[in-house]
N, C-alpha and C positions, 0 to 999 in steps of 0.2 A: 280357658279365658280367650275370647276371640280378640284378634288384633284390632287396634283402634286406628282408624284412618285419621291422620292429622288434617285439620282444616287448612286450606291454602293461605298463604301470606296475604294475598289480595283476592277479594271476592270475584273480581271480574276476569281473572286468569288463573289457570292451574300452575302449580309449582313446576310441573314438567315443561310446560310451554315457556314459562319464565326462564327456566334454565337454558333454553335455546336462544331466547331473544336478548336477555340481559347482557351476555358477552359481546354481542354485536353493538349494542348501545354503548357499552363501556369502551370498546375499541375506538369508535368514531369520536366519542366525547373526549377521551383522553388524548387522542391523536390531534384533534382540533385545538386543544389547549396548548400543546407544545408547538403546533404550527403557528398559532397566534403569537406565542412568545418569540419564536424565531423571526417572524415578520417584524414585530415591534422593536426587537433588538434593545431591550432594556439594559442600560449600562451595568446595573447591579447584578444582572444575570449573564451578560455576555462574557464575563470573566470565567464563567463555568462552562462555556461552550467548548467542546472537545476539539473541534476543527473550525478554522476560519470559514466564514460563509462563502468566501470566494472558492474554497476547495470543493464546494458542491458541484462545480462545473466538471469535476473529474468523474462524476457519476455517469454511467453509460445508459441511463434510462430516464425518461421524463416523468414528472409527477403525475400527469394524467394516465400514463401507461401503468404506473404503480397502482393507482386507485382502481383502475379497471381490473387488474389482476387480483387485487384484494377482494373485490366484489365476487369474482368467480370462486375464489377460495372459500369465502363465507357461505356461498350457496351450497357448495359441496359439504362444508362442515355442518350446516344446518340439516341437510338431508340425512347424513349419518346420525346426527344427534336425535333426529326424529325417530329413526329406527331403534336406537338404543334406549332412549328415555321415554318417548311418548307412546310409540306403537307396541311396546313390550307389554303383553297381557299380564305377565307375572310381575306386576308392579311391586316394587320393594317397599313394603310398609312395615314400620317397626311397631312392635307391641311395647309401648312404654311401661305399662304396669308389669309385664313379664320381665323386662329388662331391669327395672328397679328392684323387683323381688330377687332377681339373681344376684345383684350386687349386695343387697342387704344380707343375703345368705352367706356370701363370701366374706364380707366384712365381719359379720357376727361370728363366723367360724374362726377367723383370725383373732378376734378379741378374746374368745373363749380359750383358744390355744395358748395365748399369752397370759391367761389368768387375770384379765382386766375386766371381767364381766361386771364386777361390783363398782367399777370406776366409770365405765362408758355406758351411757344410757341408750335406750332403744331409739330415742329421738335423734341422738347424735349419729347413730348408725344409719338411720334413714336419711339424714342430711348428707352424710358422706356418700351414701349410695346415689343420691340425686346428683351430686357434683361429679362423681365418677361416670355416671351414665350419660348425662347431658353435655358434659364438657370434656372430660379426659378421653372418653371413648371417641367422641366426635373429632377431637384434635388428633388422636392417634390414627383414625381413618384418614384424615386429611394429610397427615405426615406420610402415611403409606402411599397415598395417591401421588404426592409430590415425588417421593422416591422412585415410584414406578415410572412416572413421566420423565424424570431426569435420566434414568437408566435407558429407557427406550430411545430418547432423543440423542443421548450421547453416542451410543453405538451406531445408530442409524445415520446420524450426522457425520460421524467419522467414516463410515462406510461410503457415503456419498462423496467424500473427499478422496479417499484412497483408491477407489475404482474409477479410472479415467472416463469410462463410458457414462457412469452415473453422474459424475461431476459435469462433464461437457454437455450432456443431454438435459439434465434436470437442475442440479444445484448451482451451476454457474449463473443462472438467472438471478438468484438472490445476491450474489457477489458482484452484480453490476452496480450495487450501491457501495462505493468506496467510503463515502460519508453517509452514515445512516441517519435517518430521521423517522419520526413516529409512524407515519403512514406506511413505511416500508417494513414494518414488523412482520406482516403476513405476505410480503411480496415474494412468492415462490412459484415454481412450476406447479400446476394443479395436481399432478400426480404426487410430487414430493409433499406438498402441503396436506393433501389428503392422508398420505401414509404417515408422515411425521407428526403432524399436529392433531388431526381429527381422530385417527386410529389410536394414537398414543394417549390422548385424553380419555377416549372411551374405554380403553383397557384399564387405565388408572381408576376410573370410576367403577368399573365392574369388579375388578380384583379387590379393591379396598372395601367393597361392601357398603359404601355410603349410600344414604337415601337421596331422595330428590332434592331436598334442601341442601344436602351436602354437595350434590352435583351443581346446584345453583351457585354456591359459594366457590367451589373449586374451579369451574369453568370461567367464572367471571374474574377470579383472582389470577388465574393463569394468563388470561388475556391482558389484564392490567399489567402484569409483570413483563410480558413479552413486549408490549408497547414501550414500557419504561426502559427496557434494555436497548431499544433502538432510538431513543429520544434525541440523542446527540448532545446531552448535557450531563456533566458529572456534578450533581448537586449534593453537597455534604449535609444539607438539612432534609433531604428526601429520605423517609424511612425505608423505602424499597431499595435504596442504594446504600444505606448504612447497615441495615440488618442482613442484607444478602451480599456476599462477596462477588457473586455473579451479577454484575450490574452493567450499566451503560458503558462505563470505562473499560470494564473487563471484556465485554463483547466487541467493543470497537477495535481492540487489538486483533481479534480474529478477522476483521474485515480489511486489515492492512496486508500488503503483499508479504511482509516479513513475518506475519503472525497467522497466516492462513492455515498452517498445519498445527496450530495451537488453540487452546481455549474452545474446545468443542462442546463443553457442558452448557446446557440451557434447559429450562429457564431459571432454576432455583439455585442449586448448589454447584460446587466445583470439585466435589470429592473424586469423581472419576478422572478428572484432569490431573489431580495430585497423585492418585494411585498409579495411573498408567503413563505418567511422565509427559503429559501434553500441556502442562500449566505454564503460562508466561505472565509474570507480574508486570506492572507498569514500569517499575524500575528497570527491569530487563529490556522492556520495549524502548524506554528512553535512551538506553545505551546504544541500542541498534540504530535508533533515529539519529543520534549524535554522530555515530560513526559514518552513516550514510551522508550526512550533511558535510562532514569533514572531507570525505572522498569527493563529493561534488564540488566543494570549494577548491580543492587541489586540482581537480580536472579543469575547472574553469580558469584558474590561474595559469595553468600550463598552456591552455589554449590561447589565452590573451598574450602570453609571452611569445608563443609561436607566431601569432599574427603580427605582433610588433616587430619581430625579427624579419619577417618577410617584407614589411613596409620600409625598412631602413634602406637608404641609397647605397650603391656600391661605389666606394672611393678608390680610385686608382692610385697605386703606390708610385712615387716619383722615381725616376731613373737615377741611380747613384753613380753612374759612370762619370768620372771627372773629365772636363774639357778645358784644357788650357791651364796656364799657371795661376790665373786669378782664382779659379775654382779650388785648386789645391790649397791656396793660402787661406781662403775663407773656411774650408772644411777643417783645416788644422787649427783654426782659432778656438774651437771648442765651445762656442756659445750658441744659444737657441736661435738668435737672430741670424747668425751666420749660416746655420743649417737651413733656415727658411730661404735665405738668399741663394743658397746653393741649389735648392729645389727650383726656384724661379729661373736661375741661369740654365738649368738643365732643359727646361721647357721653352724658355723665351729666347735664350742666347744662341742655342745650337741650330735651331731651324733656319734662321736667316743666313747663317754661314753656309749651311747646306744648299740653300737656294742660290746663293752667289756662286758656289762652286759648280752647281749643276748648269747654271747659265753660261759659265765660262767654257765648259766642255761643249755646250751646244753651238757656240760660236766658232769652234775650231773645225777644220775639215776632217771628215771621217775616211779612214783608209780601210778598204775591204779586200779580201782575198778572192780572186775570181773563182767561180764554181768549177770551171773546166780543169783548174789545177787539182781540185779535190777528186774529180772524176778520173783524171789520169792516174792519180795516186791509188785509187781503188782498183783500176784495171790492171795495174802491175802486181796485184795480189798482196799489197802491203797493208790492206785494211785502212782504218781511219788513221789519218796522220796524227802522230803524237806531238808534233811541233810544227809550226809554220813560221817561216822566216818573214818577219814584219819589217816595215819601213822604219828607219831610225826615229825614236821618240814615240811611236805608236803604242808599244808595249807599256810604257810608263803611264800614258793617258788611260789605257784600258784598265790597268791596275787601280788607278785612282778612281775611275768610275765604279768599279766593283766595290771598293771601300765605301764610296758614297751611298750605294744601294744598301749595303749592310747597315750603315748608320741610320738610314731612313727607316728601314724595317724595325730596328731596335726601338724606335719611338712609338 
């Protein structure tokens, strides 16, 4: 029995060509939808936005640059897809009649083994074979392709993070997006995008053994899921985010500084993160965010306290040395007003008295010792004189002047 070639879904284009074009259409249509939502800022949707719109300023790449890089990525992706899907002469065509006959034989054998031939009719066996071939087998191939792509991207993604050269040269470009948005889903270095996305999807398609229609569904769904993972919204009513634990909120953690070594899985499951210990939940992420905010608040409070301390004026302490009987009487009174008066007396009462005493000494004649007396003393080998005989009353005035200088310096 010769294989039967299925008619294309649309008469004007082959399934192979559609498998290459439809993912591109899905990417731009779905990205534009989320871009429109982001611009409009609908209140009922803004509460589901993962980051405030102002945080997008932290991104280190502009939207036009992102779009240009995505176009380059899609050109390479289409070129590889053309080689794998369209230009392959050994086109994968399924013989539906042979496949149905195979399932009918397996199901019939199982019914006979269980002794249920008298209960289960041939029409029931044929119906069961139809469901198994067209639905269960297609879903199984689809699931295998998803598993292959998840495995490929997890280990390659983790490799690009753990090898400094690969991260700095290639993967760091994708992490210029601190706040992800839909257009940035395929914003990669061309080499990384080709290796991780294009080669990974092609391997999943070939190993799973799915046909052209399977490739059409798988490529389109993978693109839709990747865009949704970068949309920037955690939507509880979005089936792609409720059915898959690997969603926009999960992948957003990976784009933060504290989660860059976690949540490598993409785009479907998270099994490899769980198995290899690189999984980080939103609860764990929120604890880290709270701790960082508390540290920042404590640092800012300390900085404000230091700045306030530097701005305070320096207040000189009053001199506590008593002057005169009145000061002793006030200080011994033991009240606050007396203490304040004592401080004022120290600053305001002493300085006038010192000025009066200085003026009195300036009005009196000064007696000096002739220098030749000192020179004669040194020539006798007696060194510097230890004492000089002064005129009567001069010693007392010099002593008083010394005391006056000491009191003035004390102020």
